[in-house]
matplotlib code that plots the C-alpha trace (Angstrom):
import matplotlib.pyplot as plt

x = [17.4, 17.9, 14.9, 14.2, 11.2, 9.6, 13.0, 13.8, 17.4, 18.9, 21.7, 22.5, 18.8, 17.8, 15.5, 14.7, 12.0, 12.3, 10.2, 11.1, 13.0, 15.7, 16.3, 19.9, 21.7, 19.5, 21.0, 19.3, 19.9, 19.1, 18.1, 16.5, 17.2, 20.4, 20.0, 17.1, 18.9, 20.4, 23.8, 22.0, 20.1, 23.2, 25.3, 22.7, 22.8, 26.6, 26.2, 27.4, 24.1, 21.8, 18.4, 16.1, 13.0, 12.3, 14.7, 17.3, 17.9, 20.1, 19.1, 16.8, 19.6, 19.0, 21.9, 20.2, 22.8, 25.8, 29.0, 30.1, 32.9, 30.4, 28.0, 27.9, 28.7, 31.5, 31.2, 32.8, 32.8, 33.0, 36.7, 37.9, 40.0, 43.3, 46.4, 49.0, 52.0, 50.9, 51.2, 48.1, 48.5, 48.9, 45.8, 43.8, 45.3, 43.9, 40.5, 41.8, 44.2, 44.7, 48.2, 49.0, 50.5, 49.1, 49.5, 50.5, 46.9, 45.7, 48.3, 46.9, 43.4, 44.8, 46.4, 43.1, 41.0, 43.4, 43.2, 39.4, 39.3, 42.0, 44.9, 47.2, 50.8, 50.2, 50.5, 53.6, 52.4, 51.3, 47.8, 49.4, 50.7, 47.2, 44.6, 41.3, 39.6, 42.5, 42.2, 38.5, 39.3, 41.8, 39.2, 36.7, 39.3, 39.7, 35.9, 35.8, 38.6, 36.5, 34.1, 31.0, 27.6, 26.3, 28.1, 27.2, 28.3, 28.0, 28.5, 32.1, 32.3, 30.7, 34.1, 34.7, 33.7, 30.6, 32.4, 34.6, 31.7, 29.7, 32.7, 33.0, 29.2, 29.4, 32.4, 30.5, 27.4, 29.5, 31.4, 28.1, 26.6, 29.7, 29.8, 26.1, 26.5, 23.5, 24.3, 22.9, 24.3, 23.5, 23.3, 22.0, 21.8, 18.8, 20.9, 23.2, 20.2, 19.0, 22.5, 23.1, 19.9, 17.0, 15.0, 15.1, 14.6, 13.4, 14.4, 12.5, 10.8, 12.2, 11.3, 13.0, 10.3, 10.1, 12.1, 10.2, 11.3, 13.7, 11.9, 8.5, 9.5, 11.4, 8.6, 6.0, 7.7, 5.8, 5.5, 8.5, 10.8, 9.5, 10.4, 13.8, 14.5, 13.1]
y = [146.5, 144.2, 142.0, 139.5, 137.5, 135.7, 134.8, 132.8, 132.8, 130.2, 131.2, 128.0, 127.4, 131.0, 131.9, 135.3, 136.2, 139.1, 140.2, 143.6, 145.5, 148.2, 150.5, 151.0, 153.9, 153.8, 154.2, 151.9, 151.6, 148.2, 148.7, 146.6, 145.0, 143.0, 139.5, 140.3, 139.3, 142.5, 140.9, 137.8, 139.8, 141.5, 138.3, 136.4, 139.1, 138.7, 134.9, 133.9, 132.4, 130.1, 131.0, 128.1, 129.5, 132.2, 134.0, 136.8, 138.8, 141.6, 143.5, 140.5, 137.9, 135.1, 135.2, 133.0, 130.3, 132.2, 132.0, 135.3, 136.0, 135.8, 138.4, 142.1, 142.8, 144.4, 144.1, 146.1, 144.4, 145.9, 145.2, 146.3, 143.2, 145.0, 142.8, 144.3, 142.9, 144.5, 148.2, 150.3, 149.9, 146.1, 145.9, 147.8, 145.7, 142.6, 143.8, 143.3, 140.3, 138.0, 137.3, 141.0, 140.6, 143.8, 145.3, 148.9, 149.8, 148.0, 149.8, 153.0, 151.9, 151.4, 154.9, 156.4, 154.6, 155.8, 159.3, 159.2, 158.4, 160.9, 158.6, 159.8, 159.7, 156.9, 154.0, 152.4, 152.8, 149.8, 149.8, 150.2, 153.6, 154.8, 156.3, 154.5, 156.8, 156.3, 152.5, 152.8, 154.8, 152.1, 149.4, 151.5, 152.0, 148.2, 147.9, 150.7, 149.3, 146.2, 148.3, 146.3, 148.0, 146.7, 148.1, 146.3, 147.8, 145.8, 148.5, 149.2, 152.5, 151.3, 151.5, 155.2, 158.2, 160.2, 162.9, 160.5, 158.2, 161.1, 162.0, 158.4, 158.3, 161.5, 160.1, 156.9, 158.8, 161.1, 158.2, 156.3, 159.3, 159.8, 156.1, 155.4, 152.4, 150.8, 151.0, 148.9, 149.7, 147.9, 150.3, 150.5, 154.3, 156.1, 159.3, 157.4, 156.2, 159.8, 160.9, 158.4, 156.6, 157.4, 154.5, 152.1, 148.3, 147.3, 143.8, 142.3, 139.1, 137.0, 139.4, 142.1, 144.6, 146.4, 149.7, 152.8, 156.4, 157.3, 160.4, 158.7, 155.7, 157.5, 160.2, 157.5, 154.3, 151.0, 149.4, 147.1, 150.0, 152.1, 149.3, 149.1, 152.9, 153.1]
z = [88.4, 91.3, 91.9, 94.7, 93.7, 96.6, 97.9, 101.0, 102.3, 104.5, 106.9, 108.9, 109.7, 110.1, 107.2, 105.8, 103.2, 100.7, 97.7, 96.2, 93.5, 93.6, 90.6, 89.3, 91.0, 94.1, 97.6, 100.1, 103.8, 105.5, 109.1, 111.8, 115.2, 115.9, 114.6, 112.4, 109.2, 107.7, 107.0, 105.8, 103.2, 101.7, 102.1, 100.0, 97.3, 97.3, 97.0, 100.4, 101.6, 99.5, 98.2, 98.9, 97.3, 94.6, 92.3, 92.4, 89.2, 88.1, 85.0, 84.1, 84.5, 87.0, 89.5, 92.1, 92.0, 90.7, 92.8, 94.4, 91.9, 89.0, 90.5, 89.7, 93.4, 95.4, 99.2, 102.0, 105.4, 108.8, 109.4, 106.0, 105.6, 104.9, 105.0, 107.4, 105.4, 102.2, 101.1, 100.6, 96.8, 97.1, 99.3, 96.7, 93.9, 95.4, 94.1, 90.6, 90.9, 93.9, 92.7, 92.4, 88.9, 87.7, 84.3, 83.8, 83.1, 86.3, 88.4, 87.0, 88.1, 91.6, 91.6, 90.3, 93.0, 95.7, 94.4, 94.4, 98.1, 99.0, 99.5, 96.7, 97.8, 100.4, 98.0, 99.8, 103.3, 105.4, 107.0, 110.5, 109.4, 108.5, 110.7, 111.1, 108.6, 106.1, 106.5, 105.7, 102.6, 101.5, 101.9, 100.0, 97.2, 96.8, 96.4, 93.8, 91.7, 91.1, 89.1, 89.9, 89.6, 93.0, 96.1, 99.4, 102.7, 105.9, 108.6, 107.4, 109.4, 112.7, 114.6, 113.5, 115.6, 114.6, 112.7, 110.7, 110.0, 108.6, 106.4, 105.1, 104.4, 102.4, 100.5, 99.6, 98.5, 96.3, 94.7, 94.2, 92.5, 90.3, 89.2, 89.1, 91.4, 93.2, 97.0, 99.8, 103.3, 106.5, 109.4, 113.0, 112.9, 111.4, 111.1, 108.8, 106.8, 106.5, 105.4, 102.6, 101.6, 99.2, 100.6, 103.6, 103.8, 107.2, 108.3, 111.2, 112.2, 109.5, 106.6, 104.6, 103.7, 100.3, 100.3, 101.6, 101.1, 104.0, 105.2, 105.0, 106.9, 109.7, 110.1, 110.6, 111.6, 111.9, 115.3, 114.7, 113.8, 116.8, 119.2, 117.6, 117.7, 121.3]

ax = plt.figure().add_subplot(projection="3d")
ax.plot(x, y, z, "-o")
ax.set_aspect("equal")
plt.show()
């Protein structure tokens, strides 16, 4: 279980409060107005922003001050962060070893991850030779190969068209179901939340609210969410 106990996060002077728990294997959407602190919330869970009050725990272990590499977290950013001079397999391999000195078993992990996202046979291609959707799949494979129980997505598919974005959301949900990962995904789109999330965290006015069932929240949104949705 991920627990944020009366947490206050500091992002360069912007402060965000949170106090809630998320069960293992849940799929959570994080929505709210631009600048409300959605990326701040998942960035703090990943260890990129300091917690100045309260505690953050995973499975009962205090991770409040743990550095990012010591957390049970894999994070996928909006731009995917693929290196253009490396092959697809090398880009995925970075999730295991930054020096790319992979053992035979680690190379097999890379091939398996690429197969799971539908990129088998494309190991030696460069990112420029891939479509936008294939690049997103490669970035997702690099996250999967890390085999961390918490998967954080910061709008990684925002630049994709609607059909391709839906395809990627379905793929992420399927992979999360198969692996039992706990998923938190930042999104601006309530339809994306309906497609992938069991519950929603609303972030607004300096606070991340406790998760609420997706259908319940969107059927009867609070005033702050109504203003955001228009």
